[in-house]
Legacy VTK file of the C-alpha trace (Angstrom):
# vtk DataFile Version 3.0
C-alpha trace
ASCII
DATASET POLYDATA
POINTS 356 float
-34.610 -17.289 96.321
-31.706 -15.310 94.823
-31.237 -12.483 97.246
-29.129 -11.914 100.325
-30.090 -8.270 100.783
-33.182 -6.022 100.620
-34.209 -2.935 98.692
-33.192 -2.449 95.050
-30.589 -5.046 94.092
-30.317 -4.193 90.415
-31.493 -1.437 88.064
-30.671 -1.223 84.363
-31.533 2.427 83.735
-31.574 1.965 79.960
-34.054 -0.907 79.916
-36.084 -0.703 83.139
-39.537 0.907 82.956
-39.592 4.076 85.081
-42.425 4.582 87.516
-43.621 4.052 91.064
-44.134 0.541 92.440
-46.884 -0.129 94.982
-45.728 -2.425 97.785
-48.209 -3.818 100.350
-46.472 -6.196 102.791
-48.812 -8.912 104.048
-47.311 -8.684 107.527
-47.623 -4.919 107.872
-50.258 -2.222 108.127
-49.113 0.111 105.391
-48.829 0.518 101.629
-45.802 2.158 100.043
-45.112 3.746 96.683
-41.404 3.283 96.050
-39.223 4.838 93.394
-36.840 3.066 91.067
-34.121 3.259 93.728
-36.429 1.760 96.338
-36.997 5.021 98.187
-40.435 5.437 99.824
-42.125 8.417 98.164
-45.651 8.048 99.551
-47.493 5.758 101.952
-50.844 4.924 103.540
-51.449 3.436 107.002
-54.244 1.023 107.964
-55.903 -0.322 111.113
-55.568 -3.966 109.993
-53.147 -6.200 108.163
-54.143 -6.402 104.491
-56.616 -8.856 103.092
-53.867 -9.480 100.529
-53.242 -6.262 98.607
-54.260 -2.811 97.388
-54.141 -0.958 94.098
-54.578 2.580 92.800
-57.753 3.728 91.074
-57.637 6.128 88.105
-58.574 9.018 90.432
-55.487 8.384 92.566
-57.397 6.794 95.438
-56.267 3.495 96.947
-58.598 0.481 97.061
-57.571 -1.831 99.906
-58.864 -4.842 101.802
-58.214 -5.543 105.485
-58.260 -8.864 107.294
-60.984 -9.112 109.937
-61.446 -11.763 112.623
-65.088 -12.455 111.782
-66.235 -14.761 108.998
-65.674 -18.338 107.783
-62.936 -20.387 109.508
-60.603 -20.100 106.513
-57.515 -17.901 106.680
-55.626 -18.224 103.395
-56.567 -15.057 101.538
-58.987 -13.802 104.207
-60.181 -10.214 103.930
-63.485 -8.916 105.240
-63.283 -5.123 104.973
-62.865 -3.262 101.665
-61.958 0.406 101.899
-61.142 3.262 99.543
-58.712 5.922 100.760
-57.870 9.180 99.042
-54.285 10.270 98.357
-53.983 11.852 101.810
-55.219 8.734 103.618
-58.755 9.929 104.258
-61.400 7.182 104.205
-63.939 7.867 101.456
-65.777 4.510 101.129
-65.998 1.110 102.751
-67.902 -2.153 102.464
-67.941 -4.943 105.043
-68.429 -8.610 104.207
-66.747 -10.958 106.666
-66.630 -13.689 104.003
-64.699 -11.600 101.446
-61.374 -13.092 100.396
-58.457 -12.586 98.001
-59.600 -10.255 95.234
-61.745 -7.130 94.759
-62.056 -4.809 91.761
-63.690 -1.473 91.045
-65.837 -1.524 87.899
-66.186 1.342 85.394
-69.756 1.962 86.596
-68.526 2.637 90.146
-69.635 -0.712 91.539
-67.213 -3.137 93.184
-66.941 -6.900 92.656
-65.199 -9.235 95.051
-64.743 -12.886 95.976
-66.367 -14.462 99.025
-66.713 -17.829 100.783
-69.927 -19.610 101.743
-70.766 -23.082 103.111
-71.766 -25.388 100.269
-75.008 -27.314 100.698
-74.177 -30.914 101.715
-75.712 -32.322 98.526
-73.483 -30.048 96.438
-70.344 -30.862 98.430
-70.933 -34.581 97.868
-70.771 -33.997 94.117
-67.220 -32.631 94.342
-64.605 -35.242 93.435
-61.017 -35.414 94.592
-59.140 -33.869 97.483
-57.981 -35.597 100.649
-60.784 -37.697 102.125
-62.420 -36.458 105.334
-60.513 -33.149 105.278
-63.555 -30.860 105.387
-63.639 -28.104 108.037
-65.832 -29.573 110.793
-67.657 -31.518 108.115
-68.221 -28.432 105.937
-66.859 -27.619 102.477
-66.790 -23.935 101.550
-67.251 -22.612 98.030
-66.623 -19.321 96.271
-69.051 -16.616 95.286
-68.682 -13.359 93.388
-70.707 -10.374 94.480
-71.110 -6.996 92.787
-72.203 -4.183 95.074
-73.136 -0.556 94.448
-71.407 2.304 96.302
-74.230 2.001 98.849
-73.514 -1.708 99.355
-76.503 -3.149 97.492
-75.841 -6.462 95.747
-76.811 -6.246 92.070
-75.185 -9.400 90.633
-73.925 -12.643 92.117
-72.338 -15.906 91.031
-72.116 -19.017 93.216
-69.791 -21.951 92.537
-72.078 -24.534 94.152
-75.006 -23.689 91.860
-73.390 -22.200 88.743
-70.649 -24.801 88.121
-70.999 -28.388 86.920
-69.263 -29.637 90.042
-68.621 -33.189 88.814
-66.448 -31.870 85.971
-63.968 -30.126 88.245
-62.007 -32.548 90.398
-59.915 -31.152 93.230
-56.166 -31.687 93.247
-55.691 -35.010 95.122
-53.361 -33.505 97.753
-55.596 -30.503 98.538
-57.968 -30.500 101.503
-61.708 -30.670 100.982
-62.352 -27.756 103.320
-62.665 -25.563 100.246
-63.765 -26.144 96.674
-61.844 -24.459 93.867
-60.184 -21.652 95.910
-60.603 -18.695 93.575
-57.790 -16.187 94.015
-58.488 -13.675 91.224
-61.645 -12.099 89.798
-60.710 -9.966 86.824
-63.421 -7.860 85.133
-63.228 -7.848 81.333
-64.237 -5.001 79.001
-67.461 -6.724 77.908
-68.652 -7.285 81.489
-67.512 -10.901 81.785
-65.355 -11.970 84.727
-62.184 -14.067 84.513
-61.396 -16.293 87.498
-58.338 -18.207 88.651
-59.178 -21.373 90.620
-56.048 -22.479 92.462
-57.120 -25.953 93.583
-58.385 -26.851 90.114
-55.450 -25.498 88.066
-58.177 -23.743 86.107
-58.670 -20.312 84.544
-62.206 -19.592 83.327
-64.284 -16.715 81.973
-67.836 -16.333 83.268
-70.526 -14.937 80.990
-72.374 -12.354 83.041
-75.840 -13.094 81.585
-75.767 -16.907 81.834
-73.327 -17.178 84.781
-71.731 -20.106 82.921
-68.204 -20.540 81.652
-67.809 -19.342 78.092
-64.094 -20.205 78.076
-61.885 -22.328 80.296
-58.494 -23.996 80.388
-57.070 -26.396 82.940
-53.449 -27.479 83.097
-52.093 -29.326 86.131
-48.528 -28.383 85.163
-49.299 -24.803 86.221
-49.061 -25.902 89.835
-51.916 -23.818 91.278
-51.738 -20.441 89.524
-52.531 -16.853 90.567
-53.377 -13.439 89.092
-54.837 -13.908 85.602
-55.065 -10.726 83.513
-56.221 -10.014 79.967
-53.599 -8.241 77.859
-54.379 -5.696 75.116
-53.350 -8.286 72.492
-56.037 -10.689 73.736
-53.628 -13.014 75.544
-53.949 -14.075 79.186
-51.016 -13.506 81.548
-50.749 -15.338 84.873
-48.362 -16.601 87.544
-47.938 -20.402 87.588
-46.769 -21.220 91.127
-45.474 -24.681 90.268
-46.316 -26.689 93.395
-47.521 -30.297 93.450
-45.332 -31.075 90.459
-43.858 -34.596 90.408
-40.261 -33.312 90.519
-38.349 -30.052 90.990
-41.023 -27.440 91.774
-40.421 -24.044 90.208
-42.543 -21.071 89.206
-43.223 -19.532 85.800
-45.024 -16.521 84.384
-47.007 -17.602 81.330
-48.797 -15.796 78.511
-51.278 -17.967 76.614
-53.424 -17.458 73.545
-56.995 -18.208 74.721
-58.057 -19.205 71.206
-55.395 -21.846 70.618
-54.446 -22.491 74.239
-50.793 -22.275 73.206
-48.091 -20.561 75.237
-46.930 -17.336 73.548
-44.360 -16.321 76.161
-42.939 -17.742 79.356
-40.493 -16.688 82.020
-38.712 -19.086 84.334
-35.575 -18.733 86.440
-32.143 -19.793 85.221
-31.579 -22.193 86.841
-35.261 -22.854 87.463
-34.922 -23.193 91.231
-33.870 -19.526 91.533
-37.494 -18.456 90.911
-40.159 -20.097 93.051
-43.101 -18.973 95.152
-45.474 -21.767 96.233
-48.334 -19.350 96.833
-49.617 -15.780 96.225
-47.680 -13.796 93.496
-48.558 -12.086 90.210
-47.388 -10.313 87.076
-48.008 -7.009 85.275
-47.219 -6.408 81.587
-45.956 -2.960 80.607
-46.664 -1.250 77.256
-43.007 -1.690 76.237
-43.324 -5.470 76.548
-41.444 -5.803 79.843
-43.114 -7.661 82.711
-43.096 -6.847 86.420
-43.151 -10.098 88.399
-44.067 -10.467 92.060
-42.390 -13.537 93.607
-44.742 -13.204 96.505
-43.591 -15.461 99.284
-40.050 -14.109 99.034
-41.180 -10.465 98.963
-39.356 -10.035 95.672
-40.459 -7.879 92.729
-38.442 -7.811 89.525
-38.828 -6.631 85.945
-37.827 -8.732 82.948
-37.591 -8.025 79.232
-39.219 -10.156 76.535
-35.943 -12.053 76.368
-36.041 -12.760 80.102
-33.289 -10.367 81.164
-33.738 -8.954 84.669
-33.566 -5.154 84.423
-34.871 -4.173 87.883
-34.948 -6.185 91.096
-36.260 -5.293 94.538
-36.752 -7.191 97.799
-39.284 -5.829 100.264
-37.422 -4.510 103.337
-40.519 -4.375 105.569
-40.581 -7.423 107.869
-43.079 -8.231 110.630
-44.534 -11.390 112.242
-47.355 -12.923 110.244
-49.969 -15.402 111.516
-47.811 -16.584 114.389
-44.729 -17.194 112.254
-41.480 -15.295 112.374
-40.933 -12.007 110.557
-41.953 -12.101 106.906
-41.957 -9.692 103.964
-44.363 -11.477 101.600
-46.297 -9.587 98.900
-49.546 -10.725 97.283
-49.148 -8.535 94.174
-47.217 -5.460 93.087
-48.115 -2.768 90.560
-46.070 -0.039 88.891
-47.566 3.271 87.762
-45.965 5.705 85.336
-45.441 9.322 86.426
-47.941 10.508 83.791
-50.547 7.796 84.499
-54.031 8.814 85.756
-53.232 7.092 89.062
-50.226 9.340 89.705
-51.127 12.363 87.546
-48.338 14.570 88.787
-48.815 13.747 92.466
-45.269 12.384 92.504
-42.268 13.284 90.439
-39.447 10.974 89.472
-36.103 11.908 90.980
-33.759 13.756 88.635
-31.439 10.762 88.803
-32.484 7.185 89.423
LINES 1 357
356 0 1 2 3 4 5 6 7 8 9 10 11 12 13 14 15 16 17 18 19 20 21 22 23 24 25 26 27 28 29 30 31 32 33 34 35 36 37 38 39 40 41 42 43 44 45 46 47 48 49 50 51 52 53 54 55 56 57 58 59 60 61 62 63 64 65 66 67 68 69 70 71 72 73 74 75 76 77 78 79 80 81 82 83 84 85 86 87 88 89 90 91 92 93 94 95 96 97 98 99 100 101 102 103 104 105 106 107 108 109 110 111 112 113 114 115 116 117 118 119 120 121 122 123 124 125 126 127 128 129 130 131 132 133 134 135 136 137 138 139 140 141 142 143 144 145 146 147 148 149 150 151 152 153 154 155 156 157 158 159 160 161 162 163 164 165 166 167 168 169 170 171 172 173 174 175 176 177 178 179 180 181 182 183 184 185 186 187 188 189 190 191 192 193 194 195 196 197 198 199 200 201 202 203 204 205 206 207 208 209 210 211 212 213 214 215 216 217 218 219 220 221 222 223 224 225 226 227 228 229 230 231 232 233 234 235 236 237 238 239 240 241 242 243 244 245 246 247 248 249 250 251 252 253 254 255 256 257 258 259 260 261 262 263 264 265 266 267 268 269 270 271 272 273 274 275 276 277 278 279 280 281 282 283 284 285 286 287 288 289 290 291 292 293 294 295 296 297 298 299 300 301 302 303 304 305 306 307 308 309 310 311 312 313 314 315 316 317 318 319 320 321 322 323 324 325 326 327 328 329 330 331 332 333 334 335 336 337 338 339 340 341 342 343 344 345 346 347 348 349 350 351 352 353 354 355
């Protein structure tokens, strides 16, 4: 936590990547596109607090998830209602699944995939190793599923952790509860149809082959400290946010780029000193074509851009505070995204200020 103020704290006009940053406060009911000076240039309003985040589709519409009351008795990452809004805020599509959580993505064919929770059969739950003993939710362990639905809501492909994973191979972190196995927090579609998942409670990133529903690639590293937001970069690397909790000493966060072939780290960002950059949960990262990286330090509501060398060239703290889940006012962000003025998502709908 570096900041003592909100809004844009720093902007290096020569090195920052111009564009519009999408901010979706977890404690609010709105999404904002802000300029490089932090000014709100466009916004959407919603009937519910977000089921984590929203992002822009290539047609300029906003895909969003809202948190409903119905569904499994798990709250961390809860969604339940996925909606698509046009640029003016008009509802154009929705899909309800009270068990939906964390992530949702629109596919090139117009279908939508998302994560969900389901009770694991008792015989499957018994096969799961690790976690705190007797910490199930009323005796039940929940597991993840992925579901792909058509625009009309028909399920056309599914994956279920309890039946499609070799459960004995994936031991839960010893300090995590057994109310949930794996805790997927990202489902990233890949160009060949495969799906990349981030499993927080396993410190695991894996790629699922669509035809076999088995892992074709995986890497686990407990030093990541329960990561979020894995994305495939154009160079074939994987970028993700390593939260850094449950480390033996001095927890701190990192953003890491790894080579999936060698498993080696190609690039890493950490704070200097390390304790100045830390979010124990949520958070993400976006790589820009110029090599800079936009980082969302989620719990602190902080978004900042760094160069390859780790220099901070733009820094923003979300100024939108509201009570969240019974706690005091918060400004946390699950993820942030920046869109260029000439991108398909913006396509001239907004113009950069003459001076920023």
